[in-house]
N, CA, C and O of each residue as an XYZ file, in Angstrom:
832
protein
N      17.194     16.380    -43.563
C      18.009     15.465    -43.182
C      17.934     14.325    -44.081
O      16.929     14.058    -44.738
N      19.319     13.471    -44.102
C      19.227     12.622    -44.893
C      18.854     11.473    -44.018
O      19.198     11.328    -42.845
N      17.997     10.552    -44.834
C      17.433      9.140    -44.559
C      18.353      8.302    -44.053
O      19.462      8.418    -44.575
N      18.244      7.413    -43.122
C      19.100      5.747    -43.093
C      18.600      5.009    -44.132
O      17.376      4.974    -44.259
N      19.573      4.172    -45.209
C      18.923      3.625    -46.381
C      17.606      2.394    -45.908
O      16.779      1.960    -46.710
N      17.676      2.054    -44.620
C      16.716      1.255    -44.113
C      15.297      1.920    -44.131
O      14.300      1.201    -44.198
N      15.202      3.180    -44.077
C      13.857      3.963    -43.760
C      12.951      3.845    -44.932
O      11.741      3.622    -44.981
N      13.987      4.085    -46.024
C      13.216      3.417    -47.333
C      12.607      2.425    -47.665
O      11.803      2.294    -48.588
N      13.083      1.453    -46.686
C      12.103     -0.271    -47.025
C      10.962     -0.081    -45.746
O       9.881     -0.671    -45.713
N      11.309      0.589    -45.017
C      10.157      1.061    -43.944
C       9.086      1.665    -44.407
O       7.934      1.357    -44.100
N       9.474      2.728    -45.315
C       8.487      3.480    -46.037
C       7.732      2.685    -47.169
O       6.549      2.901    -47.436
N       8.352      1.936    -47.683
C       7.716      1.225    -48.724
C       6.825      0.126    -48.035
O       5.736     -0.044    -48.583
N       7.118     -0.722    -46.829
C       6.181     -1.149    -45.966
C       5.211     -0.922    -45.369
O       4.567     -1.756    -44.733
N       4.924      0.408    -45.498
C       4.059      1.420    -44.756
C       3.368      0.994    -43.484
O       2.578      1.707    -42.864
N       3.736     -0.245    -43.144
C       2.946     -0.959    -41.756
C       4.024     -1.628    -40.918
O       4.480     -2.664    -41.403
N       4.494     -1.248    -39.806
C       5.541     -2.380    -39.294
C       4.872     -2.619    -37.988
O       4.758     -1.773    -37.101
N       4.293     -4.258    -37.928
C       3.583     -4.954    -36.747
C       4.501     -4.750    -35.550
O       5.699     -5.024    -35.477
N       3.782     -4.265    -34.712
C       4.341     -4.051    -32.966
C       4.151     -5.480    -32.392
O       2.990     -5.848    -32.213
N       5.177     -6.333    -32.080
C       4.658     -7.620    -31.929
C       4.624     -7.624    -30.256
O       5.655     -8.069    -29.750
N       3.460     -7.139    -29.225
C       3.736     -7.350    -28.095
C       2.609     -7.844    -27.322
O       1.557     -7.243    -27.104
N       3.051     -9.369    -26.810
C       2.110    -10.541    -26.328
C       3.331    -10.590    -24.918
O       4.515    -10.301    -24.745
N       1.748    -11.350    -23.813
C       2.723    -12.031    -22.726
C       3.486    -13.054    -22.677
O       3.941    -13.370    -21.578
N       3.780    -13.738    -23.710
C       4.797    -14.702    -23.614
C       5.488    -14.766    -25.212
O       5.243    -13.929    -26.081
N       6.273    -15.786    -25.360
C       7.449    -15.652    -26.394
C       6.661    -16.621    -27.265
O       6.766    -16.577    -28.491
N       5.830    -17.543    -26.612
C       5.251    -18.423    -27.716
C       3.958    -17.539    -28.410
O       3.657    -17.869    -29.557
N       3.511    -16.902    -28.042
C       2.390    -16.155    -28.585
C       3.020    -15.013    -29.826
O       2.658    -14.764    -30.976
N       3.938    -14.580    -29.099
C       4.746    -13.609    -30.286
C       5.147    -14.442    -31.351
O       4.877    -14.098    -32.501
N       5.865    -15.685    -31.083
C       6.434    -16.257    -32.196
C       5.055    -16.656    -33.220
O       5.069    -16.384    -34.420
N       4.075    -17.224    -32.658
C       2.890    -17.415    -33.543
C       2.293    -16.571    -34.176
O       1.570    -16.867    -35.127
N       2.570    -14.822    -33.580
C       2.155    -13.903    -34.389
C       2.617    -13.690    -35.318
O       1.915    -13.343    -36.268
N       4.103    -13.816    -35.449
C       5.310    -13.484    -36.561
C       4.975    -14.485    -37.619
O       4.973    -14.105    -38.790
N       4.719    -15.611    -37.353
C       4.710    -16.744    -38.230
C       3.455    -16.699    -38.963
O       3.453    -17.071    -40.137
N       2.225    -16.225    -38.328
C       1.456    -16.056    -39.320
C       1.471    -14.865    -40.005
O       0.987    -14.960    -41.132
N       1.974    -13.483    -39.613
C       1.836    -12.737    -40.255
C       3.101    -12.374    -41.286
O       3.203    -11.361    -41.978
N       3.924    -13.360    -41.199
C       5.036    -13.652    -42.161
C       4.758    -14.372    -43.280
O       5.244    -14.004    -44.350
N       3.675    -15.871    -43.190
C       2.875    -16.440    -43.967
C       2.054    -15.703    -45.082
O       2.033    -15.843    -46.305
N       1.379    -14.859    -44.215
C       0.398    -13.834    -44.960
C       0.992    -12.577    -45.774
O       0.331    -11.738    -46.386
N       2.684    -12.655    -45.614
C       3.410    -11.673    -46.614
C       3.900    -10.410    -45.838
O       4.340     -9.438    -46.453
N       3.833    -10.434    -44.728
C       4.367     -9.100    -44.043
C       6.174     -9.449    -43.447
O       6.519    -10.410    -42.759
N       6.880     -8.567    -43.868
C       7.969     -8.775    -43.915
C       9.306     -8.326    -42.642
O      10.380     -8.887    -42.421
N       8.727     -7.197    -42.042
C       9.135     -6.237    -40.923
C       7.968     -6.042    -39.892
O       6.818     -5.605    -39.836
N       9.116     -6.729    -38.960
C       8.402     -6.999    -37.309
C       9.376     -6.062    -36.001
O      10.602     -5.950    -35.995
N       8.591     -5.588    -35.167
C       9.117     -4.727    -34.172
C       8.732     -5.850    -33.114
O       7.566     -6.244    -33.087
N       9.604     -6.337    -32.308
C       9.570     -7.022    -31.532
C       9.854     -6.047    -29.750
O      10.855     -5.367    -29.522
N       8.950     -6.214    -28.972
C       9.129     -5.258    -27.972
C       9.611     -6.037    -26.761
O       9.364     -7.228    -26.576
N      10.389     -5.183    -25.874
C      10.992     -5.647    -24.962
C      10.189     -6.361    -23.921
O      10.629     -7.136    -23.072
N       8.900     -5.976    -24.116
C       8.005     -6.175    -22.794
C       7.816     -8.265    -22.917
O       7.665     -8.926    -21.889
N       7.856     -8.743    -23.933
C       8.223     -9.908    -24.324
C       9.430    -10.543    -23.562
O      10.609    -10.258    -23.771
N       8.907    -11.562    -22.528
C       9.912    -12.479    -22.057
C      10.955    -12.856    -22.940
O      10.682    -13.469    -23.973
N      12.268    -12.519    -22.608
C      13.311    -13.414    -23.452
C      13.269    -12.685    -24.805
O      13.653    -13.374    -25.750
N      12.855    -11.344    -25.108
C      12.578    -10.929    -26.192
C      13.893    -10.991    -27.227
O      13.583    -11.091    -28.414
N      15.003    -10.955    -26.990
C      16.344    -10.812    -27.573
C      16.343    -12.052    -28.153
O      16.663    -12.010    -29.341
N      16.066    -13.255    -27.680
C      16.070    -14.491    -28.086
C      15.295    -14.737    -29.283
O      15.642    -15.482    -30.199
N      14.008    -13.932    -29.206
C      12.794    -14.245    -30.334
C      13.754    -13.422    -31.517
O      13.985    -13.948    -32.605
N      14.329    -11.925    -31.108
C      15.145    -11.203    -32.298
C      15.732    -12.225    -32.938
O      15.292    -12.576    -34.032
N      16.940    -12.935    -32.288
C      17.741    -13.499    -32.750
C      17.310    -14.730    -33.804
O      17.952    -14.954    -34.830
N      16.090    -15.518    -33.389
C      15.451    -16.376    -34.445
C      14.923    -15.969    -35.503
O      14.962    -16.584    -36.570
N      14.323    -14.788    -35.298
C      13.520    -13.850    -36.368
C      14.433    -13.196    -37.438
O      13.971    -13.014    -38.565
N      15.499    -12.893    -37.190
C      16.383    -12.136    -37.789
C      17.220    -13.313    -38.582
O      17.847    -13.034    -39.604
N      17.194    -14.414    -38.137
C      18.195    -15.240    -38.987
C      17.358    -15.620    -40.007
O      17.718    -16.607    -40.648
N      16.385    -15.111    -40.302
C      14.997    -15.255    -41.732
C      15.949    -14.204    -42.795
O      16.085    -13.052    -42.384
N      16.397    -14.445    -43.709
C      17.105    -12.834    -44.395
C      16.244    -12.240    -45.082
O      16.528    -11.150    -45.578
N      14.762    -12.924    -45.307
C      13.464    -12.135    -45.703
C      13.073    -11.409    -44.911
O      11.989    -10.910    -45.212
N      13.760    -10.902    -43.359
C      12.660    -10.093    -42.489
C      13.490     -9.239    -41.988
O      14.631     -9.557    -41.652
N      13.031     -8.111    -41.887
C      13.669     -6.966    -40.925
C      13.012     -6.741    -39.806
O      11.897     -6.236    -39.675
N      13.802     -7.165    -38.932
C      13.423     -7.323    -37.296
C      14.141     -6.022    -36.640
O      15.286     -5.609    -36.827
N      13.161     -5.531    -35.854
C      13.779     -4.690    -34.590
C      13.007     -4.586    -33.424
O      11.921     -5.149    -33.286
N      13.605     -3.802    -32.491
C      13.263     -4.164    -31.361
C      12.570     -3.061    -30.635
O      13.007     -1.928    -30.837
N      11.391     -3.230    -29.683
C      10.661     -1.800    -29.184
C      10.547     -2.235    -28.055
O      10.502     -3.375    -27.594
N      10.481     -0.838    -27.458
C       9.844     -0.505    -25.668
C      11.502     -0.592    -25.467
O      11.664     -1.547    -24.708
N      12.706     -0.070    -25.778
C      14.205     -0.425    -25.546
C      14.294      0.395    -24.447
O      14.347      1.611    -24.630
N      14.326     -0.183    -23.048
C      14.583      0.465    -21.893
C      16.026      1.564    -21.335
O      16.038      2.442    -20.473
N      17.045      1.095    -22.167
C      18.696      1.282    -22.038
C      19.315      0.935    -22.553
O      18.999     -0.103    -23.135
N      20.339      1.345    -22.721
C      21.541      0.995    -23.720
C      22.069     -0.128    -23.467
O      22.786     -0.518    -24.389
N      22.013     -0.763    -22.651
C      22.610     -2.281    -22.604
C      21.708     -2.946    -22.944
O      22.126     -4.075    -23.199
N      20.037     -2.806    -23.179
C      19.486     -3.714    -23.656
C      19.619     -3.311    -25.081
O      19.627     -4.276    -25.846
N      19.717     -2.230    -25.601
C      19.850     -2.109    -26.957
C      21.049     -2.438    -27.725
O      21.214     -2.211    -28.924
N      21.821     -2.961    -26.967
C      23.369     -3.497    -27.510
C      22.940     -4.927    -27.258
O      23.571     -5.716    -27.962
N      22.004     -5.517    -26.415
C      21.529     -6.847    -26.508
C      21.101     -7.433    -27.819
O      21.598     -8.398    -28.400
N      19.965     -6.588    -28.231
C      18.782     -6.455    -29.027
C      19.927     -6.067    -30.380
O      19.248     -6.491    -31.316
N      20.841     -5.687    -30.837
C      21.745     -5.271    -31.982
C      22.428     -6.520    -31.891
O      22.529     -7.212    -32.904
N      22.981     -6.949    -30.643
C      23.872     -8.387    -31.012
C      23.206     -9.360    -31.402
O      23.889    -10.178    -32.017
N      21.915     -9.667    -31.276
C      20.969    -10.593    -31.581
C      20.417    -10.422    -32.986
O      19.593    -11.197    -33.471
N      20.939     -9.313    -33.641
C      20.433     -8.792    -35.150
C      19.620     -8.051    -35.205
O      19.363     -7.781    -36.378
N      18.846     -7.375    -34.295
C      18.169     -5.954    -34.720
C      18.542     -4.909    -35.847
O      19.638     -4.351    -35.778
N      17.676     -4.625    -36.876
C      18.112     -3.466    -37.664
C      17.694     -1.981    -36.899
O      18.271     -0.894    -36.898
N      16.777     -2.316    -36.430
C      16.306     -0.920    -35.716
C      16.025     -1.142    -34.220
O      15.899     -2.231    -33.660
N      15.951      0.070    -33.678
C      15.683      0.376    -32.157
C      14.850      1.133    -31.567
O      15.191      2.316    -31.561
N      13.659      0.842    -30.953
C      12.334      1.900    -30.904
C      12.313      1.934    -29.193
O      12.386      0.987    -28.410
N      12.187      3.365    -28.929
C      11.535      3.815    -27.497
C      10.794      5.016    -27.796
O      11.034      5.900    -28.619
N       9.636      4.851    -26.788
C       8.662      5.588    -26.736
C       8.909      6.688    -26.160
O       7.936      7.336    -25.775
N      10.244      7.214    -25.935
C      10.454      8.388    -25.148
C      12.038      8.572    -25.967
O      12.628      7.936    -26.840
N      12.285      9.609    -25.283
C      13.680     10.231    -26.051
C      14.993      9.859    -24.820
O      14.954     10.266    -23.659
N      15.987      9.096    -25.345
C      16.779      8.230    -24.621
C      18.272      8.675    -25.460
O      18.550      7.817    -26.297
N      18.889      9.380    -25.431
C      20.201      9.656    -26.137
C      21.232      8.493    -26.088
O      21.952      8.079    -26.997
N      21.118      8.040    -24.715
C      21.972      6.936    -24.751
C      22.011      5.716    -25.643
O      22.874      4.839    -25.620
N      20.791      5.796    -26.554
C      20.444      4.577    -27.363
C      21.309      4.473    -28.703
O      21.624      3.406    -29.229
N      21.695      5.941    -29.247
C      21.969      6.549    -30.611
C      23.841      5.901    -30.519
O      24.439      5.884    -31.595
N      24.296      5.619    -29.770
C      25.951      5.263    -30.293
C      25.932      4.099    -30.759
O      26.624      3.935    -31.764
N      25.026      2.684    -30.129
C      25.159      1.602    -30.186
C      24.168      1.327    -31.701
O      24.319      0.340    -32.421
N      23.441      2.131    -31.884
C      22.979      2.061    -33.358
C      23.688      2.450    -34.376
O      23.694      1.940    -35.496
N      24.520      3.696    -33.864
C      25.243      4.058    -35.001
C      26.027      3.084    -35.278
O      25.917      2.527    -36.371
N      26.932      2.696    -34.398
C      27.847      1.603    -34.457
C      27.405      0.248    -35.265
O      28.260     -0.442    -35.820
N      26.232     -0.034    -35.291
C      25.782     -1.155    -35.774
C      24.872     -0.874    -36.912
O      23.990     -1.691    -37.179
N      25.036      0.396    -37.720
C      24.239      0.922    -38.570
C      22.760      0.417    -38.532
O      22.259     -0.227    -39.453
N      22.098      0.772    -37.369
C      20.771      0.658    -37.070
C      19.849      2.015    -37.051
O      20.254      3.146    -36.779
N      18.802      1.716    -37.328
C      17.789      2.964    -37.225
C      17.493      2.887    -35.855
O      17.363      1.919    -35.106
N      17.391      4.409    -35.630
C      17.203      4.598    -33.978
C      15.472      5.545    -34.140
O      15.277      6.619    -34.708
N      14.599      4.781    -33.517
C      13.348      5.498    -33.346
C      13.083      5.938    -31.759
O      12.974      5.129    -30.838
N      13.002      7.387    -31.631
C      12.892      7.812    -30.614
C      11.164      8.604    -30.316
O      10.698      9.351    -31.176
N      10.548      8.361    -29.282
C       9.371      8.618    -28.973
C       9.219     10.692    -28.827
O      10.083     11.386    -28.290
N       8.321     11.067    -29.264
C       7.727     12.496    -28.900
C       6.243     13.038    -29.468
O       5.610     12.629    -30.441
N       5.973     13.904    -28.693
C       4.640     14.361    -29.322
C       4.528     15.786    -29.732
O       3.612     15.931    -30.541
N       5.087     16.763    -29.474
C       5.071     18.056    -29.620
C       6.495     18.168    -30.463
O       7.417     17.363    -30.594
N       6.211     19.982    -31.164
C       7.695     19.841    -31.768
C       8.796     19.988    -31.174
O       9.912     19.687    -31.599
N       8.430     20.600    -29.866
C       9.844     20.589    -29.188
C      10.727     19.141    -28.698
O      11.946     18.981    -28.631
N       9.618     18.189    -28.395
C      10.164     16.714    -28.209
C      10.462     16.507    -29.362
O      11.634     16.132    -29.325
N      10.019     16.524    -30.675
C      10.569     15.919    -31.717
C      12.169     16.582    -32.224
O      12.986     15.912    -32.857
N      12.363     17.846    -31.846
C      13.624     18.619    -32.379
C      14.518     17.684    -31.140
O      15.491     16.963    -31.359
N      13.933     17.917    -29.960
C      15.010     16.867    -28.878
C      15.552     15.448    -29.494
O      16.717     15.076    -29.632
N      14.300     14.759    -29.828
C      14.405     13.295    -30.409
C      15.508     13.637    -31.669
O      16.541     12.972    -31.582
N      15.460     14.299    -32.484
C      16.512     14.369    -33.242
C      17.649     15.032    -32.665
O      18.529     14.703    -33.459
N      18.097     15.619    -31.960
C      19.072     15.993    -31.176
C      20.201     15.040    -30.591
O      21.431     15.021    -30.536
N      18.808     14.028    -30.065
C      19.259     12.889    -29.411
C      19.707     11.877    -30.207
O      19.852     10.782    -29.662
N      19.969     11.985    -31.403
C      20.277     11.271    -32.315
C      19.292      9.974    -33.306
O      19.602      8.920    -33.861
N      18.044     10.729    -33.142
C      16.797      9.619    -34.163
C      16.826      9.752    -35.211
O      17.023     10.912    -35.571
N      16.700      8.978    -36.009
C      16.510      8.771    -37.743
C      15.380      9.224    -37.936
O      15.314     10.208    -38.673
N      13.958      8.612    -37.282
C      12.483      8.201    -37.228
C      11.851      9.209    -35.923
O      12.843      9.640    -35.335
N      11.179      9.490    -35.570
C      10.508     10.161    -34.582
C       9.080      9.222    -34.260
O       8.209      9.276    -35.128
N       8.901      8.639    -33.429
C       7.628      7.776    -33.565
C       6.786      8.888    -32.412
O       7.194      9.535    -31.448
N       5.451      8.733    -33.046
C       4.603      9.490    -32.575
C       3.683      8.911    -31.636
O       2.611      8.449    -32.026
N       4.082      8.900    -30.212
C       2.843      7.676    -29.498
C       2.727      8.274    -28.130
O       3.686      8.701    -27.487
N       1.413      8.271    -27.712
C       0.035      7.402    -28.461
C      -0.424      8.596    -29.495
O      -0.664      9.782    -29.270
N      -0.458      7.777    -30.807
C      -0.953      8.600    -31.916
C      -2.312      9.182    -31.848
O      -2.487     10.399    -31.909
N      -3.394      8.221    -31.705
C      -4.700      8.434    -31.708
C      -5.414      9.271    -30.562
O      -6.433      9.935    -30.752
N      -4.685      9.144    -29.229
C      -4.679      9.918    -28.125
C      -4.950     11.318    -28.316
O      -5.961     11.932    -27.975
N      -3.700     11.842    -29.029
C      -3.601     13.176    -29.489
C      -3.712     13.856    -30.502
O      -2.996     14.796    -30.846
N      -5.103     13.177    -31.322
C      -5.313     13.728    -32.257
C      -5.211     13.044    -33.708
O      -5.625     13.439    -34.798
N      -4.489     11.837    -33.326
C      -4.523     10.879    -34.833
C      -3.960     11.518    -35.974
O      -3.113     12.404    -35.866
N      -4.484     11.020    -37.277
C      -3.970     11.758    -38.354
C      -3.835     13.423    -38.324
O      -2.919     13.973    -38.935
N      -4.860     14.206    -37.535
C      -4.805     15.624    -37.672
C      -3.692     16.234    -37.072
O      -3.178     17.316    -37.358
N      -3.322     15.287    -36.062
C      -1.649     15.571    -35.106
C      -0.378     15.269    -36.048
O       0.600     16.015    -36.100
N      -0.487     14.352    -36.616
C       0.752     14.023    -37.515
C       0.756     15.100    -38.847
O       1.745     15.622    -39.361
N      -0.351     15.221    -39.142
C      -0.449     16.608    -40.222
C       0.053     18.024    -39.566
O       0.578     18.808    -40.356
N      -0.052     18.392    -38.300
C       0.483     19.822    -38.146
C       1.617     19.692    -37.554
O       2.300     20.685    -37.304
N       2.113     18.117    -37.145
C       3.588     18.103    -36.878
C       4.434     18.270    -38.532
O       5.415     19.009    -38.618
N       3.992     17.617    -39.566
C       4.206     17.635    -40.592
C       4.477     18.952    -41.228
O       5.514     19.249    -41.821
N       3.669     19.541    -41.083
C       3.851     21.026    -41.829
C       4.687     21.670    -41.288
O       5.051     22.712    -41.832
N       5.218     21.294    -40.142
C       6.304     22.708    -39.407
C       7.696     21.719    -39.696
O       8.773     22.210    -40.033
N       7.519     20.527    -39.540
C       8.860     19.456    -39.776
C       8.366     18.564    -40.862
O       7.795     17.486    -40.692
N       8.666     19.166    -42.059
C       8.121     18.190    -43.542
C       9.335     17.401    -43.425
O       9.040     16.231    -43.667
N      10.984     17.567    -43.072
C      11.685     16.738    -43.615
C      12.264     15.415    -42.524
O      13.257     14.689    -42.542
N      10.951     15.570    -41.514
C      11.127     14.543    -40.315
C      10.524     13.405    -40.925
O       9.683     13.622    -41.798
N      10.841     12.068    -40.579
C      10.218     10.665    -40.764
C       9.391     10.499    -39.813
O      10.052     10.086    -38.860
N       8.092     10.605    -39.472
C       7.191      9.853    -38.495
C       6.889      8.794    -38.324
O       6.828      8.287    -39.444
N       6.573      7.881    -37.389
C       5.946      6.849    -37.168
C       4.860      6.554    -36.274
O       4.976      5.841    -35.278
N       3.652      7.196    -36.704
C       2.590      7.116    -35.385
C       2.294      5.732    -35.081
O       2.353      4.809    -35.894
N       1.989      5.648    -33.918
C       1.964      4.262    -33.393
C       1.066      4.543    -32.097
O       1.075      5.616    -31.493
N       0.212      3.321    -31.719
C      -0.949      3.893    -30.834
C      -2.308      3.567    -31.318
O      -2.350      4.274    -32.324
N      -3.189      3.095    -31.272
C      -4.085      3.248    -32.060
C      -4.327      3.444    -33.798
O      -5.191      3.955    -34.511
N      -3.303      2.874    -33.958
C      -3.347      2.845    -35.612
C      -4.177      1.182    -35.865
O      -3.896      0.127    -35.296
N      -5.097      1.399    -36.762
C      -5.831      0.095    -37.309
C      -5.507      0.526    -39.033
O      -4.902      1.436    -39.600
N      -6.293     -0.702    -39.462
C      -6.069     -0.710    -40.732
C      -6.747      0.227    -41.431
O      -6.349      0.802    -42.444
N      -7.865      0.382    -40.824
C      -8.771      1.709    -41.558
C      -8.479      2.793    -41.336
O      -9.232      3.680    -41.736
N      -7.353      3.111    -40.659
C      -6.854      4.465    -40.502
C      -5.464      4.685    -41.278
O      -5.056      5.840    -41.393
N      -4.782      3.708    -41.771
C      -3.356      3.961    -42.104
C      -3.338      4.506    -42.882
O      -2.318      5.195    -42.901
N      -4.298      4.729    -44.141
C      -3.921      5.416    -45.490
C      -4.268      6.988    -44.881
O      -3.471      7.833    -45.288
N      -5.282      7.468    -44.018
C      -5.466      8.777    -43.449
C      -4.107      9.501    -42.934
O      -3.756     10.656    -43.173
N      -3.254      8.253    -41.955
C      -2.031      8.941    -41.318
C      -0.975      9.072    -42.259
O      -0.054      9.841    -41.987
N      -0.969      8.350    -43.468
C       0.099      8.311    -44.396
C      -0.252      9.728    -45.150
O       0.648     10.466    -45.550
N      -1.510     10.006    -45.292
C      -1.854     11.019    -46.304
C      -1.358     12.366    -45.578
O      -0.902     13.333    -46.188
N      -1.526     12.276    -44.087
C      -1.376     13.141    -43.098
C       0.516     13.616    -43.186
O       0.965     14.662    -42.718
N       1.208     12.720    -43.779
C       2.674     13.357    -43.617
C       3.237     11.881    -43.057
O       4.464     11.783    -43.066
N       2.522     10.779    -42.595
C       3.522      9.831    -41.914
C       4.318      9.002    -42.805
O       3.910      8.504    -43.854
N       5.716      8.869    -42.213
C       6.442      7.952    -43.437
C       5.839      6.702    -43.402
O       5.280      6.410    -44.460
N       5.780      5.913    -42.561
C       5.174      4.824    -42.162
C       4.274      4.699    -40.753
O       4.193      5.771    -40.152
N       3.726      3.798    -40.255
C       3.072      3.593    -38.925
C       3.381      2.199    -38.539
O       3.577      1.330    -39.389
N       3.428      1.970    -37.222
C       3.173      0.779    -36.179
C       2.404      0.361    -35.932
O       2.040      0.977    -34.930
N       1.648     -0.473    -36.149
C       0.363     -1.490    -35.708
C       0.510     -2.702    -34.822
O       1.063     -3.730    -35.212
N      -0.085     -2.524    -33.430
C      -0.061     -3.771    -33.099
C      -1.863     -4.072    -33.175
O      -2.316     -4.464    -34.251
N      -2.759     -3.874    -32.051
C      -4.092     -3.914    -32.583
C      -4.313     -5.147    -33.249
O      -3.929     -6.258    -32.883
N      -5.063     -4.809    -34.409
C      -5.625     -5.990    -35.253
C      -4.543     -7.246    -35.625
O      -4.630     -8.471    -35.550
N      -3.872     -6.654    -35.901
C      -2.333     -7.492    -36.377
C      -1.774     -8.460    -35.469
O      -1.132     -9.415    -35.906
N      -2.015     -8.243    -33.955
C      -1.345     -8.999    -32.979
C      -2.464     -8.533    -31.895
O      -2.355     -7.676    -31.018
N      -3.412     -9.238    -32.175
C      -4.534     -9.202    -31.217
C      -4.301    -10.578    -30.112
O      -4.629    -11.681    -30.549
N      -3.901    -10.514    -29.108
C      -3.347    -11.468    -28.245
C      -4.595    -12.507    -28.194
O      -4.392    -13.682    -28.500
N      -5.837    -12.082    -27.819
C      -6.963    -12.786    -27.642
C      -7.026    -13.790    -28.895
O      -6.768    -14.973    -28.671
N      -7.313    -13.439    -30.037
C      -7.159    -14.131    -31.218
C      -6.449    -14.898    -31.471
O      -6.860    -15.952    -31.957
N      -4.889    -14.652    -31.213
C      -3.871    -15.381    -31.335
C      -4.224    -16.710    -30.206
O      -4.559    -17.845    -30.542
N      -4.098    -16.359    -29.231
C      -4.390    -17.458    -28.064
C      -5.551    -18.510    -28.179
O      -5.755    -19.621    -27.691
N      -6.364    -17.498    -29.219
C      -7.431    -18.659    -29.627
C      -7.247    -19.341    -30.918
O      -8.104    -20.019    -31.486
N      -6.043    -19.101    -31.335
C      -5.993    -19.790    -32.602
C      -6.633    -19.482    -33.829
O      -6.769    -20.257    -34.777
N      -7.054    -18.198    -33.751
C      -7.739    -17.345    -34.794
C      -7.207    -17.137    -35.804
O      -7.522    -16.060    -36.312
N      -6.330    -17.874    -36.471
C      -5.311    -17.494    -37.796
C      -5.695    -16.534    -38.658
O      -5.154    -15.478    -38.987
N      -7.085    -17.240    -39.098
C      -8.446    -16.152    -40.359
C      -8.113    -14.991    -39.886
O      -7.529    -14.150    -40.570
N      -8.463    -14.814    -38.608
C      -9.077    -12.853    -38.299
C      -7.324    -12.229    -38.622
O      -7.166    -11.261    -39.365
N      -6.236    -12.868    -38.020
C      -5.028    -12.129    -38.141
C      -4.514    -11.867    -39.382
O      -4.113    -10.756    -39.731
N      -4.513    -13.215    -40.308
C      -4.461    -13.322    -41.781
C      -4.999    -11.932    -42.324
O      -4.338    -11.029    -42.836
N      -6.516    -11.992    -42.060
C      -7.506    -11.110    -42.631
C      -6.902     -9.828    -42.667
O      -6.677     -9.187    -43.693
N      -6.535     -9.325    -40.983
C      -5.974     -8.059    -41.226
C      -4.482     -7.808    -41.723
O      -4.013     -6.762    -42.172
N      -3.930     -8.892    -41.552
C      -2.738     -8.548    -42.534
C      -3.258     -8.303    -43.868
O      -2.914     -7.204    -44.304
N      -4.102     -9.108    -44.775
C      -4.281     -8.827    -46.053
C      -4.923     -7.108    -46.272
O      -4.592     -6.242    -47.082
N      -5.710     -7.103    -45.434
C      -6.307     -5.549    -45.629
C      -5.327     -4.598    -45.465
O      -5.349     -3.690    -46.296
N      -4.341     -4.551    -44.489
C      -3.231     -3.775    -44.379
C      -2.533     -3.404    -45.630
O      -2.451     -2.276    -46.116
N      -1.913     -4.803    -46.200
C      -1.087     -4.779    -47.412
C      -1.793     -4.474    -48.639
O      -1.123     -4.247    -49.646
N      -3.433     -4.427    -48.703
C      -4.226     -4.112    -49.903
C      -4.355     -2.351    -49.647
O      -4.947     -1.650    -50.468
N      -3.910     -1.952    -48.779
C      -4.032     -0.423    -48.511
C      -5.056      0.361    -47.483
O      -5.400      1.540    -47.564
N      -5.514     -0.770    -46.331
C      -6.511     -0.511    -45.762
C      -7.964     -0.599    -46.095
O      -8.808     -0.244    -45.273
């Protein structure tokens, strides 16, 4: 399958921070700290209050590649794309998201766990298959097994990915990974522990 041009940028980044916080303020803080540490790609989840407004704010920075995560339906996808999202992510298969992504020339990532689900995600229009929750179904070993039978699929494991296992996921066949955890630790962000978040970012950028 031919890669969408943005997938090469995602592959080069290796890690996409998944920003999922209880408030827009904490999300903005997380993105600001991670941006200052050198990260340039962010997934803003729709579980954050007023997520499209955050996407609009961050996507106004031409140095950033911003996407929307946990997108529940086609109307939400359109709102995020209109706000500047360049990729749309759902941890399930929803074919209704494909048309708006194609119209906006955006990347679509749909969730799957098994080979049958991976094929269904591709049939539904996915450019990337999000493997979620990755850690609880076998971690890098599961990605290796999927990659062995579906070597041309761009996999993005998410869920339980940490700085210390990024390399293992990539070696197993992941195109890139999604990471909340250490990069978007809400407790540390709320406490103002910028040093811990920046240290995690540096570890990720150094290769784990």
